[in-house]
N, C-alpha and C positions, 0 to 999 in steps of 0.2 A: 157033966155038962160043959165044964171048962175045957175039957179035952176036945169035945165036939166043936165048941166055938172056935178053939184055936185051929182045928183042922179045917173048918169052913173058911176061916179068915185066910189061912195059908193057900187054900184052893182058889179063893177069890183073887188074892194077890197074884197067884201064878197065871190065872186066866187074863187078868188085867195086863200083866207084863207081856204075855203072848200076843194079846190084841194090839198093844202099843208097838211091839216089834213088827207085827204084820203091817200096821199102818205106815211105819217108817220105811218098810221095804217097797211099798207100792210106788212112791215117787221115783225111787232108784230105777225100777224097771221102766217107768215111763221115760225117764231121762235117757236110758239106753236106747229105747225104741226111737226117741226123737233124734238121737245122735245118728243112728243108722239111716233114718229117713233123710237127714240133712246131708250125709255123705252120698247117698244115692242121687240126691238133687244136684250135688256138685258135679257128679260124673256126667250128667246130661246138660251141663251149663254151656251156653254159647259164648265163646270168647272172640274178640276182634283184635286185629293187629294193624296198626298204621305206621309205616316207616318209609324212608327214602334213602337210597345210596347216591352219592355223588362220586363218579369215577373219572380217572384221567383218560381212560379209553375203555371201550366196550369190547371185550374178548369173550367169545362163547365157544366152549369145547375146543379150544386151541386156535380158533379162527378169529381174525380181526373183523369186527362188524361196524364200528363207528368210533369217532373221537370222543372227547370229553362229553359225558352224558349225565342226565339226572334220571334215576330209576326208582320210581315210587312203587310201593307195595300196599295192597289192601287185602287182608286175609281174614278168614272166618274159620273157626274150628268148633266142633261139637263132638265130644267123645273121641273116637278114633278117626273121624271124618274131618277133612279140611278142604276148603275152597279158597284159592288164591288168585288174585288178579295182579299181574306184574307188568310194568311198562318201562320203556326206555325212550328217552327223547334226547337226541344229540343237541348240544348247546349251540354250536356254531353252524350247524348244517340241518338238513331236512329229515334225517333218519328218524323214524318213529316206529315203535314196536309195542304190541299188546299181546300178552300171553295169559291164558286162563288155565289153571291146573286144578283138577279134582283128585284127591288122594284118600286112600283108606289104609290104615295099618292094622296088621294082625300080629301083635307082639313085635318081633324083630323083622317081620316082612311087611313091605308096603307096596301097594299097587296104585298106579296113577294113569290118568288120561289128560293130555295137555293139548291145547289149541294154540299154535304159533301163528302170528301174523306180523310180518315185518316189512310190509309194502307201503307204509304210510307216506313215504317220500314220493311215491309214484303219482300222487294227486297233483303235484306241481309240474309234472312233465307235460309238454305240449301234445305228445302223442296220445292215442286213445288209452284211457286208463280204466276202462270198465271192469277188467279182470282184477284190478287192484282194490276195488271198492270193498269195504269191510263186510257188507252184507251180501256180497256175491258168494253164494254157497254151492254153486255148481261144481261138482267134483272134477270135471274136465277143464274148468276155466278159473276156479277160485285160486286165490293166493294164500288161503289158509292151509295149514298142515296139522293133521291130527297125529298124535304119537302116544303109544301105550308103553308103560314102563313098569318094571318090577325091581325092587331092591331088597337086599338082605344084609343085615348086620350080624356078624358072627356071634359076638357076646359083648357084655360090658367090659370084661377084662381084656378082650382083644377086639376092639371096636372097628375092625376092618369091614367096610361096606362094599358090596358088589351090586352094580345096577346095570340092567339091560334095557335099552330104549329103542323102539322100532316105529317109524312113521308108516301109517297104514292107509291114509286117506288124504286127498288134496293135492297140493302143488308139487309134491315130490314125485314127479313123473320122469320116465325115460324119454329123452328128446327124440330118440330114434323111432319108437313105436307107440309112445303115449301111455304105456302101461305103468302101473305103480312100481316104484323102485324098492319100496320097503327098506329104505336106508336105516341102518342100525348103528348104534353107538354103545359101547360097553365102557363103564368107568369104575375104577377102584379108588376108594378114599380111605385114608388112615389118619385120624386126628390124634395129636399128642401135645404135650405141654413142656416147654423148656423155659425155666426162669420166669414163670407167670406170663409167658407169651403163648397163645394158642396157635398151634401149627397144624396144617393139613397137607399131607402128601397125596398127589393125584396122578393116576395113570389112566389115560383114555385112548381107546383104539376102535377102529372099524373092523368087524369080523369078516367082512367080504366087501366087494366093490361098491363104492358109493361116490362116484365122480360128481354127480349133480349136487349132493349135499355137503360132503366133506372133502371132495377132491382126491379120493383114494381109489386105486385100481384093484384093490383086494384087501387082505389083512394088512393093516398099517397103523402105526402109532401116530396119533395126531395131537395128543395133549399130555405133556408131562409138566406138572406144576407143583410149586410149593407156596402155600399161602400162610401168612402170619397176621394175627389179629390181637389187639389189646385195647384197653380203655385208657384214655388220657384224662386225668381229673382236671377239670377246668375250675371248679369251685366245690364247696362242700355238698352242693345239691345237684351238680351237673357234671357228667363225664361224657366224653366224646369217643365212641368206638371208631377206631381207625384200622385199616387193613392194607396189606400190600401183597402182590402176587408176582412170582417169576414164572413165566409160561414158555415152554418150548414146544414147537410143532415140527417134529422130524419129517412128517409127510409133506409139508409145504416148505420145509427148510426155512422156517420163520421163528421169531422169538419176540416176546413182549414182556414189559414190566408195567404193572398196573398199580396205582395207588387210589385209595378212596376212603370215605368216611360215611357213617350212618347217622341219620337223624331219626329219632324215635321218641 
């Protein structure tokens, strides 16, 4: 009898231990499930970005556009998709620009569609400015320009990026026949760091004639640039990102040096 009692007690203790272990494992599984759910939620999270650059002059793709300017940015991103509204307003003159870009990334490849509108200063001219109005979306009369772009970054170890951009709708027309120019611009960028200063080397060119947009008569290099950026610590809680660019435009036989800082 004592042997039977001992056997039953041992069996009961074993069952109790197994039951306790099973109960302890359940919350662990629930925690894992909750963690996975939380990570999936973060992937679909919508993020917003607000910032503004102040630049000594506004140079775009090697071409001078305006003097000292304030350039605000409002961006939204969700997963691989982003929508950015970027503007530029010349401080001492009338130049005004609004660009809207939608982009989607597939790993190291990104595709985008951008709307450029830089005719804001035309509102102050005495001549008829109907074509310069922002909501004039007539393809043959609008001052908007739509551009499709695709970019590819080779790898993290060799982060050279190559981008091709082509304007396909709007004001980029041939003055001779009114047809779309399909002006294109190709740009290579290579970022690197030297002594805690972030540098980017840029080479931009037009693959074929683009007199209306870039002033080139065929294949021509219009943008050779070196950019440098770093943060200057103002206090323990505030650092000011500053940047400078040296820009050469062989096609236009022009050169620029730009300085700026970012508020964010």
